[in-house]
Each structure stands twice: as C-alpha cells, then as structure tokens.
C-alpha positions, 0 to 999 in steps of 0.5 A, a space after each residue: 377911818 375904819 371900815 364900818 363893818 369892823 367898828 361902830 360907836 355911838 352915844 345916847 343920853 337915856 336920862 338926865 346926867 347919864 350918857 351911854 357909849 355903845 361900841 361894836 367890833 374891834 377897838 385898836 389903833 385903827 379905830 381908837 380915834 372915833 372911839 376917843 372922839 365919842 367918849 372923851 367929850 362926854 367925859 368932860 361934859 359937866 352935865 354927865 354924872 355917869 358915863 356908861 361904856 358898853 363894850 359887850 359887842 367888842 370882839 377885840 380890845 387893844 391897849 389903845 382902847 384901854 388908854 381912852 377909857 383911863 383918860 375918860 375915867 380921870 376926867 370924870 373923877 375930877 368932878 366926882 362923876 363915874 365911868 361904868 364899863 359893861 363888858 361881857 366880852 371876853 376880849 375886853 375882860 382879858 385885856 383889862 386883866 392883862 394890862 392890870 387895870 381891871 381894878 381901876 375899870 371894874 366891869 358889870 
C-alpha cells in the first residue's frame, strides 16, 4: 500500500443518493488499489444515483486511475446513475485529454 503522505482517498455521503470520493496525491499503479477499493463499491451501490469523484488535489493521475474511473462510469450507466469528476488539477485534465476519454469523463 502507498505511503499516506503520497496518497489519500476517502468517501462521504452528503445527501441521499449522492456519494463523494475525494482523492489527494498521486494516482498510479502503486495507489490504484485503494482508489479502486473506495470508488467501485459505491458505483455498484444502487442507493447511489450520483457519484462525485473529486480529483482536484491530485498531483499525478496515471492510466490506472483512468481505468478505474471508466469502470465506475460503466457500472453507474447500467442503472442510469452518473459519475461526475471534479478535476481542477492540470495533471488530471491532461491525462484525460491525452488518453482520449475527456468526452466520456467530463470534468467540472
């Protein structure tokens, strides 16, 4: 598991039907498992209609993180729920653009 000073992920439910996953640090092959472990269970939880993934404090976002987001999006789409990505971080926006998924994972 990654050192906590490099990576942090946690979830909260601020309202009925809404879950927010906040991530800070580097999302790469070394930290993707804890990211997956928090995000994916919420994406298959039928009580969650909107899953917000806040990546605004992410300093590096690798392809492994993109894969997790796409998997969560696919699970949510099966039941007409949605994934929203808050990604003010240039590192995240650049990775989404370079990998060609920025249209599938629009950011706010």
